[in-house]
VEXLO-375214 format. One record per residue (C-alpha): residue number from 1; x, y, z. Coordinates in steps of 0.05 Angstrom, whole numbers, plus 5000, padded with zeros to 4 digits. Layout:
<NUM, <X, Y, Z>>
...
# end
This chain:
<1, <7365, 5877, 3065>>
<2, <7432, 5849, 3046>>
<3, <7495, 5891, 3047>>
<4, <7562, 5872, 3017>>
<5, <7630, 5900, 3034>>
<6, <7695, 5893, 2997>>
<7, <7759, 5900, 3037>>
<8, <7830, 5897, 3012>>
<9, <7877, 5866, 3063>>
<10, <7953, 5872, 3061>>
<11, <7993, 5808, 3070>>
<12, <8017, 5833, 3139>>
<13, <7946, 5846, 3164>>
<14, <7923, 5780, 3134>>
<15, <7976, 5743, 3174>>
<16, <7958, 5780, 3238>>
<17, <7884, 5765, 3228>>
<18, <7899, 5692, 3215>>
<19, <7939, 5687, 3280>>
<20, <7886, 5723, 3321>>
<21, <7829, 5681, 3293>>
<22, <7869, 5616, 3301>>
<23, <7881, 5633, 3375>>
<24, <7808, 5652, 3385>>
<25, <7781, 5592, 3347>>
<26, <7755, 5555, 3408>>
<27, <7716, 5615, 3431>>
<28, <7681, 5632, 3366>>
<29, <7667, 5560, 3344>>
<30, <7663, 5540, 3270>>
<31, <7651, 5611, 3245>>
<32, <7724, 5627, 3261>>
<33, <7748, 5579, 3208>>
<34, <7699, 5610, 3159>>
<35, <7731, 5678, 3172>>
<36, <7800, 5648, 3162>>
<37, <7778, 5617, 3096>>
<38, <7748, 5683, 3074>>
<39, <7812, 5721, 3091>>
<40, <7854, 5670, 3054>>
<41, <7810, 5674, 2992>>
<42, <7779, 5605, 2999>>
<43, <7709, 5630, 2982>>
<44, <7679, 5566, 2954>>
<45, <7659, 5542, 3024>>
<46, <7668, 5605, 3065>>
<47, <7594, 5610, 3081>>
<48, <7583, 5537, 3095>>
<49, <7584, 5502, 3163>>
<50, <7643, 5454, 3172>>
<51, <7601, 5391, 3177>>
<52, <7563, 5411, 3115>>
<53, <7629, 5421, 3079>>
<54, <7648, 5350, 3094>>
<55, <7582, 5323, 3068>>
<56, <7588, 5365, 3005>>
<57, <7661, 5343, 2996>>
<58, <7641, 5270, 2999>>
<59, <7583, 5282, 2950>>
<60, <7631, 5317, 2902>>
<61, <7677, 5256, 2906>>
<62, <7620, 5207, 2900>>
<63, <7589, 5241, 2839>>
<64, <7648, 5274, 2804>>
<65, <7611, 5340, 2801>>
<66, <7639, 5403, 2834>>
<67, <7603, 5441, 2888>>
<68, <7590, 5499, 2840>>
<69, <7558, 5451, 2790>>
<70, <7517, 5417, 2844>>
<71, <7488, 5482, 2870>>
<72, <7477, 5510, 2800>>
<73, <7408, 5516, 2769>>
<74, <7419, 5462, 2717>>
<75, <7364, 5410, 2709>>
<76, <7409, 5357, 2680>>
<77, <7386, 5292, 2714>>
<78, <7455, 5270, 2740>>
<79, <7467, 5338, 2771>>
<80, <7397, 5344, 2799>>
<81, <7406, 5275, 2832>>
<82, <7473, 5297, 2860>>
<83, <7443, 5361, 2887>>
<84, <7382, 5327, 2916>>
<85, <7425, 5273, 2948>>
<86, <7471, 5326, 2979>>
<87, <7410, 5364, 3006>>
<88, <7381, 5299, 3033>>
<89, <7447, 5280, 3066>>
<90, <7455, 5348, 3099>>
<91, <7383, 5345, 3122>>
<92, <7386, 5275, 3151>>
<93, <7452, 5286, 3187>>
<94, <7445, 5358, 3212>>
<95, <7371, 5378, 3215>>
<96, <7360, 5342, 3282>>
<97, <7421, 5379, 3310>>
<98, <7389, 5447, 3298>>
<99, <7409, 5460, 3226>>
<100, <7348, 5495, 3197>>
<101, <7315, 5488, 3129>>
<102, <7336, 5560, 3115>>
<103, <7408, 5544, 3130>>
<104, <7407, 5484, 3084>>
<105, <7372, 5524, 3030>>
<106, <7425, 5579, 3034>>
<107, <7480, 5528, 3023>>
<108, <7449, 5505, 2958>>
<109, <7420, 5573, 2936>>
<110, <7349, 5546, 2941>>
<111, <7288, 5557, 2985>>
<112, <7262, 5515, 3043>>
<113, <7207, 5484, 3000>>
<114, <7259, 5457, 2951>>
<115, <7296, 5426, 3010>>
<116, <7234, 5390, 3034>>
<117, <7218, 5367, 2963>>
<118, <7289, 5341, 2953>>
<119, <7287, 5302, 3018>>
<120, <7220, 5271, 2997>>
<121, <7246, 5253, 2927>>
<122, <7310, 5221, 2952>>
<123, <7274, 5181, 3005>>
<124, <7228, 5154, 2951>>
<125, <7286, 5140, 2903>>
<126, <7324, 5102, 2957>>
<127, <7261, 5063, 2975>>
<128, <7251, 5042, 2903>>
<129, <7326, 5032, 2892>>
<130, <7334, 5082, 2836>>
<131, <7400, 5064, 2802>>
<132, <7428, 5135, 2799>>
<133, <7415, 5152, 2873>>
<134, <7435, 5081, 2894>>
<135, <7503, 5091, 2859>>
<136, <7514, 5159, 2892>>
<137, <7494, 5130, 2960>>
<138, <7540, 5070, 2951>>
<139, <7599, 5114, 2931>>
<140, <7585, 5163, 2988>>
<141, <7583, 5106, 3039>>
<142, <7648, 5077, 3011>>
<143, <7683, 5144, 3017>>
<144, <7657, 5151, 3088>>
<145, <7680, 5081, 3107>>
<146, <7748, 5092, 3075>>
<147, <7757, 5157, 3114>>
<148, <7738, 5123, 3180>>
<149, <7787, 5066, 3166>>
<150, <7845, 5112, 3148>>
<151, <7891, 5128, 3207>>
# end
């Protein structure tokens, strides 16, 4: 059973919460930043793990499609490829570190079976050098290399 809660926060309380959470950041790990984002109104990624945010950000740059479009239910091929690539990338980089299929599914508003299917499809498309996935992969790798090279 899910429960939602709406809370209105005054600017003063918002500032105090930001300071408290910033100081406590090391203790509460990545979820602290999610709370700060939520308090500040940055809801687009508020429920997404920091490493996943970085992968999604790079996929957004590599494809030109926003996170909202990528996680949408559209079946347009370009967007499906972008979504499946993002899912595959999160899976390949974070699954072995304890990131579950359910966690990945929640990020993309899908179920665990869709995650497994997307991983299988992208592996196959990369193996057979599908032009659309190959382009996304090339762009993603370029962005990643450029970020590593930047001081």
